[in-house]
N, C-alpha and C positions, 0 to 999 in steps of 0.2 A: 728223129726219127718217126713214121708216121706208123702205128703197129696195125697188122690188117688183122679179119677178125672172120671166121669163116661159118659161112650158114651153110647149111646140107638142107637140101632139100627132096623130101620122098613123094615118088609120084606113082602112078600105076593106069587105072582104065579109066580115069574121068574127065577127059579131054575138055568139056564146057568150064572146070575146077580153075583149067590152067592160069589161063589170063588173068582174071579177079586175084588169083594167088599173086603170080606175078607181078601186078601194079601194084599191089600194097606193097610186098616188099622190097617194089627199086623204090617208092615213094620214101620209106623208113630209113632205107640204107641212103639215103644223100646226103652227103658232109662226113662220111664213114667210110673207110677204105674195109670194102667189102669182098670177098672171093667167095662166091657163090658154087656149088660142089650141087649138082641135082642129080639125081640117080631114077633112074626108070626102070625099074620090076619086071620082065616080063611074064607075057601070053601065057594062061592057066591053058586055053584052049585056040580052037580056031575062029570061033567068034569071038574070041576073048583079043584076038590079037588086033581085028579091027580098030577097037577101041585104043587100044597100047600104039597104034601105028599112029591114030588123032593125036593121042598126047604129042610124040614125040615131034610131030609138025610145027604143033603149034610153039612146044621149046624153041625147036630148031629156026625157026621165023622169028621169035621175039626179040626186040629190040632192049640187048640189054647194056644200056651204056651208063644205066646209074653204078655198075659193078667194076672193079679193078682187073679180076680175074672171074671167067665163068667157064665149068668144067661140065663135061657132061657123059655120063655111064650109063649105059643099059646093059641090061641082063638079057642074053638069049633065052634064059630060059626062068622062069618063076620061081622064086624063092620063097615068097610070103613076106607080108610086110615085117614081120619081128628078122627075121632074117637079115631084109636089108637095112633095116635099124642099124640094129650090130655092127654088119661088114662096113656100111660105108660111115658112120659115125668113129668108128676103131682108126678105121683109114685115116681120117681125117684129121683127127683129137691127137695121133704122133704124129703128126705134123706138125699142128699148131698151136698143141698142150690147151684147147679151151672149145668150144664147140659151141654154136646157138642152130636148133634144131626144130624142122617147120614140114608138116605134112599137105597136101595139098587142097583138104578142105578146109583149109585155116585163111581166115583174113586179120590183118596183122595191123595194129597201129599205128599210126604214122609217128609216131615213140616208141614203139616198142625195139626196134635196134639197140638206138639210145638208151633206154632201159638197161637191156641186157649187157647191153657194153660196161656199163656204168658199176652195173652189180657186181659184172664177172670181173672188174678192176676191184672194186671192193672189197671182196672175201675170199678173194683167191688162196689168199695163205690164214683162212678160217676153216678150220678142218670140223667145226659145225653145221656148215652149211654145204652139202650134198647137191645140190642145184636149185634154178631157178626158175621160176614158173610164170610162163606171160598171161595163163590163162587165169582166173578169180571165178569162182561163184559170188552171188550180189551178199556183200556183206556191208554193213555202213564200219567206217573208223571211229574208233569213241578218240582220236586224239590227231594230231597233226600229223599222222605218218604216214606216208604212202603208201606203206610195205606193213604185212606181216609175216609170222612165221606158222607155217606147219610143218606135222612130220612125214606130210602124206608131200610123193612129187606129184605132178602134173603132168599128161603125154600131149598136151595141146598147146606147142610152142614153148620150148624149154631152152636151157644151157648148163655147162656144166663144164668141170676140168677134168684135165687126162689121169689126174692121180685119183679123182672118184668114180669116175667109169673103167677102171685098169680093178677097180675093188670088188668087180660084180662078178658072181660064179653064175655064169650062163647056164650049168648043167644041174639045172638044183632034181632033186628026185627024193626018196623017200629019209633015206641015206644021209643025205646032206640036211634035211629040215632035221633027222636029229641028231647032227653033229654038233650045232649051233643052238642045240637046245630051243627049238622052235616053239613058240607058244601060240595057242589059234586066239588066246582070248587078249593077249598082250600084241600081236599083230592087228586085229581090229580096230585096238587103238587109233589104226590110221584112215579105220572106214568100218560098217561091218560088209562092208562087200570085201575086202582082202583074203578071206580065208577062203570063202569059197571061190574066187577067181585062181589064187594059189594051187587049191585042191585040182579045178578043174585044168588049171594046165600041166599039173604032176602028172594027172590019172588021163592027160591027151585028148581033153576036151575042145581045149582052145590052144592055139600057141600066140602067147602073150610075152612082148621083152617087157614091157611095163611093171607087170607084174612083180619080175623077177627084180628091176628098178626099185621096186616099193623094198618088195625084200632087205635089199640092200643097205634101203637107210634106215630100217627096220634093223638091220646088224648089229649096226655102228650108231643109232642114235642119232642120224644127221637130221636137219630140217630142210624144209624147201621152202626161199624166201618169195612171196606170193605178194604181189600190188593188189591194192583194194580196187583201182580200176583196171578190172581184166584188158588184158592188149591184145586178145583174140578174141575174135568172132568163129565158132565152129557151124561150118555151110555144109557139114556132111551127115548132120538128122535128115531124117526122111528119103534120105539117099541108096537107091536099095543096090548101092554097087559099093557099099563103105563097108569096111573091115570089120569092122567090131561095134559100128554103132547102128541100130535095128530100130531107135526108138525116134518116130517124128517127131518128140516135143524133144525141145532144146531147154537148155536152162536157164532162167533169169541173170543177167551179169549188167553191170553197169561198165558198158564202152567208156574207154578213155578217148575222148576224143580233143584235148587239152593240146595246149601247147610246150607245153613243159617237156623237154628235151635234156634237163641239165639238174644237177644239185634235187635228185628226192629225195625223201626224210626217210631215214630208217631207223626202227626206236633203239634206245639206248642201246639195251640190254637183247642178246642173243638167244628167246626165249618164246615159246608158244604158248600164248594166253586160253586160258583153261574154255572163253568165252568165243574163242576164233575156233578153238578146237570143236567146239561143239557144234558150233554153227555149218561149218563146213562136215562135220560127219554126218550131221544132220540130213543135208542134201545127199549123201553119200551112205543113208539106212538101206538096210533089204526096202521100208516099208515104202520110200520115196522112189526106190529106183523099180518097184511093181508097177507103183503107180503113173511111173513117166511111161511104162511099157500100155499102160491099158486105157489111159484119161484121153478124154477128148480134148482139142488143144486148150480150147478156153478153158477150161477147169481146171489144165494142168497148170497153166499161166496164172491162173486164180491163185493156186497154193504156194507155185514158189514167190508169188507178191507179198501171200501171209507170211510166210515164214520171214523174211526179209523187213517186214513192217515190225515182225513179233521181236524182233532179235535184235 
């Protein structure tokens, strides 16, 4: 019996991104039984409604021949990205017990789906693993492994299982943080920006599902499986319609353009190395994030390259 895997794609008001995103997913899905669920969030305003309608038009006119099943859900009123993902992912994961999630500004590699499926199968019963990341910063591998572990999950193309997803408390407030003995120092081991984003959510300055997902990883000491060669390119940088990305500067990545579709090499031990934690956290440091917002693109790319070469 062929096992079907669900992919959830979340769209909103960026119609120009729809076709490139769907084309990449279609190529990556070939050879697999994929059920595609598309969630299109409703408009915030009348002006916004034109972009959302155009997005829906492109979706409805698309040729979905690469997928065994396609279901499109349109939300009349705007939920916001966080509520859309929590609602959509929860709905689908209850049916399939696992999930692969993509947003509209992401381009996946040809082997993204193959990688996600293989990793979902391999680590299903390993409760040390909270999620699988498709995106990776530019990190040189010091072994023959294709992947590494890090305590920080990534929200740019990811996968997980029902039991992990249902472990998240989405109602995070100061009372809950006290209950779980929250530590700023400990949480920032996932990156210097972690506590800052968490506090911004608690005090209602941002509405992020991803920071609550990261907090759950921290609470249960989960690791995220991450490829050295990124299976994701984020096209959302510099787009003034992006939900949480305002910078025009993208991160340096090594995009996977290989023809490897199976038998990825995994570390013998499920453990995050100090080296890889240090490199990922360097990209997520307050200084680098500050520079990302203000440096000219050429200088920003130079710094990224130097970080890659140094480590």
